[in-house]
C-alpha angles and dihedrals in degrees: 000000000000089000089057089051091053092050092052095051109118118243091246091059090049090053091046091057090059114092088212092053092055122001096184108090093178092061090054091051090070111015096153111020125238106340103209096183091057096040088045091047090052088049092049088051090050090049092053093044095049093042085065093044093051090052089070101063090035089064092047091101090050090047092046089056099041095045099030092238129176124227086255091057090046089052091051092056089054091045093053093050098045098039090050088054097043097048096052098042101077094045094050090049091048093049094046093049086067101028112029116218108185095173094057089085095066091036092055089051092057087058088056089051090055090048092055090052092053090047093052093050103034114132100179140042090247090058090049089056091048092050090047090051093049092050086048091057090052091052091047092061093044110055106051093043096044092047089052091056093051088052092051091054097045100093089220096307090113099164092048093049090045097050090044088055093044096047086057087058093046091047090053089049091054094047093046096073092042092054091044092053090051099040114021107030094055095042104033139236095321091064089071086082087077088073087066086079090059090051090052092051088050092052091054092049094048092047089057091048089049091056091052090053092050090048103037114002105075098074091045094053089050093051093050090049094052094045090057100050095098096034135081136063129306119260096262092047090047088054093049093045095051092049089053090046090052092052091048092047090052092052093046100043099038087054095044089047087060085061104038095047106028112019091099092052090047092054093043093052101037100037101021094239122162124249094256095044090051091051090060090056088051092052091052090053093047091046089056090050088054093051095044092048093064093057095056097068103049092041089050090054088056107037103020135266096263094058089053091052089051092052096044098055104032092040091056098048099084092050092048094049092050097045097084092052103051138083128256097277094050093043089061094046091049091045089057092048093048092050093048096048105035095043091066091074102069100066089044091051093049096048089042090056092045087054094047093052106029121192094033100084095143094046093046094045091047089048093051096046089040090055090047093053096040096047090044091051093047089046093048093050093046094045089049092054088047091051090052092055104030105022129255092266093059089050092059091051088053097047092050088083096056097088088063088074084074086088085084088075087085086073097058112108116234108258091193090066091048089064096057 
């Protein structure tokens, strides 16, 4: 496929790749400014992709009843999906950094389409695990490549582009449980097949984005790669930064996994809500995550990624510690505040890592999204086991301390200094 991509590269892009044709790499880095239609298209594709991903945990209560599953078995379904996605993403990103495969995006969404069909017709626990794995493969091909397109169309406003891309995903994650409550919960497992229409729409959007990359994206990618040759952190600083980022990702996504996978169970057990009523509270939380995500990128472009990471973790700590001890109304209020504040960190963490290791956008994006899925999967499985033995309310008391790990932000090097 890489040979086909090279053959389809327009003459203007080929000329731009030659140092003699254009010796100014900085000019190539932002040849057209911030391209809202392309960044918006990537965000729309992310919305459709993550809407499908959010449907899986949203039907967990239905699957638990239909298949008589334990919390541990529910956690294993989440683990299979998220670990499948996380293990593949960095390798896909690393490979496509060197050998571009634009059509991998729509092809990956075809895998998601197949996974939905399997999920809608699964008659056993083993088939549920298989469906989760196939959907995970589709997600693994999507995130690093779609994130790369958003960066290519950013015009140098990397944080804004990344947060726009991410807010599309978070919006999809918020809509997913709402559609599941309206379509799947009342009509049963077979209604999952309606989500195949969402996958088909995503395939179309990704095909159009692929055509843009083939026509206009090559020269921009070369310019960004050249601009980053003499930037970034030293080897020791990169190692330290990535260790800290892994710790911060652990704190963020294990905590978020408690909400995305078990918030409905928490509300049902502690406050006696119905499945559909609790799904509405999950929607409110995920909508707050979507809104907060967008702020992190533009603010990071202005004040720096590290400052946003500080605010995200330490700002949310008081709300997280209070959540397990308040009533239903304040639970909703605190969940909104937690979603707004903590969600700002991810775009900042992704762009920080891209700045620390320039020229490896696909690998870094795959690693970051892979860490997100892997940590979320392991967290979901571990929290499920703890919920079986200690109860879901106890679990929420335990995870309330995780945002305090944000103190490790003090150990992050300043990537802005590395550029001068």
